[in-house]
Steps between C-alpha positions, in 0.01 A plus 500: 500500500636849423390818657429797274509840677492724200323833590164575358358860503148555617450822297240434237365186672188686634167447333219722610237230423496295829312207353714202401478231239718203423651697204565806710704421811467716798774746621430426872402167652380492872493167679272462807547177703184423700417238763168511700450870397118488453469797736715733308562375147195690377641830631833414349351440150292822526814688587671388183185569288495855632882553500600829322862406527446217246269672266766627267688165471396185326491254793388171634402390851567139579331359810638171611273323755658225704244225584291666769231402747282808412364662191810698386509324157133540426496864606802577290355326194168663537643853543735480208269345237496730207805693609769415248787646706438228772611134509412269782697181563379241749785287631371150589724474812590731786879506504572843603531862398829435316326247281219739423737783415707269268187382326401855428838623398553206258161602339575873487567665166589856594826688463481575866331252745400588861378277769319635792261368777120482466464724802675783314687597811724702256252706297486491128621856463848367586518341153568846346838571669618140435424542127667841500816340647506225237458756233780733610759231586494211247776324697257428787341149473307460822346756738359398842297683756692582821281573806815580707618779255501834682278641233233239521163595647367240742131593539415214725773294674506132594484406865840554675536115526444440122719801403779376731487146372503632137811713566663204675419266203644747253815540702553122519430472129768759413757319726417156357484599129708817459203681352526872573133575455350629826140401433474168319144431583317818380233360256555756236770422247548566121710319243612582148415225249873401466530442873154336539552259212843388642426486871144356541562173306779440757286573806440188712374619844130515536466646852548843640880505453458494127591886491831411647571239236394745222736773630787254550457366144487853375825588680674188384391552136624856506175692475489838644243526798393833652259576778261792528298657778123416491187592674386198706209422719475190716185303406293293734453135437866401427540139385833494672506297826747687724657196653450216251585693185805669663640152564420402135664815361811441716516143381466608134761776556750242628451306175473774245869558445569139435183472289616790281847356464346173374261673268774701327726198476219314322434798276863496384493131392 
């Protein structure tokens, strides 16, 4: 496998008609992983349908529903019927957020692809400064939200316990993997096509530590990663169990460096 990192300018890639067809690929793809999100997937879809930030770009919104015990899939399919810019994918198994994101990213067709959480903790208006950065600096391959950036606006914080555990987890990750990113777990990240099409076929972790694997792969493959301040609001109803999932994330973090090394070795052969 070879890794092509030739730069591709975004100027001229806009299309003022936001509706997409198979013959007219979108400029922006947005992937939304969803699991047991019946209580808020409707509001999420409505936000995209009324999003002025996307109105001047040809775009697609890919909602990937992990096998759920509620009506998330049915609501998503009903609300997006007749809207050509939406695609709903129902995964047959519940394997984790990483699996859902990978499914959506492999289906994405845009020059720039975002993934973000269904609770829209980071509002859609943050799409605009990310796109502006991609346009102004063609060498940037990946941009991620950083809630710890001094210019980030934290409208509603997590509990002190969750915030402390999150910061501790990120510190451990940086020590274990050598990643310099201060906020690996912010659910708002964007990839140029060249980075997305190289990295996501190599992703193997399906749980919450998949972000770490993506960033480590990006670093090892020589892609340029930047972080940006974001507005962020903690949403109620988190699917993360504070103890159980912290243990799982730590376990995956311990494995991720070796997993990435094996992945890259296989890719060379």
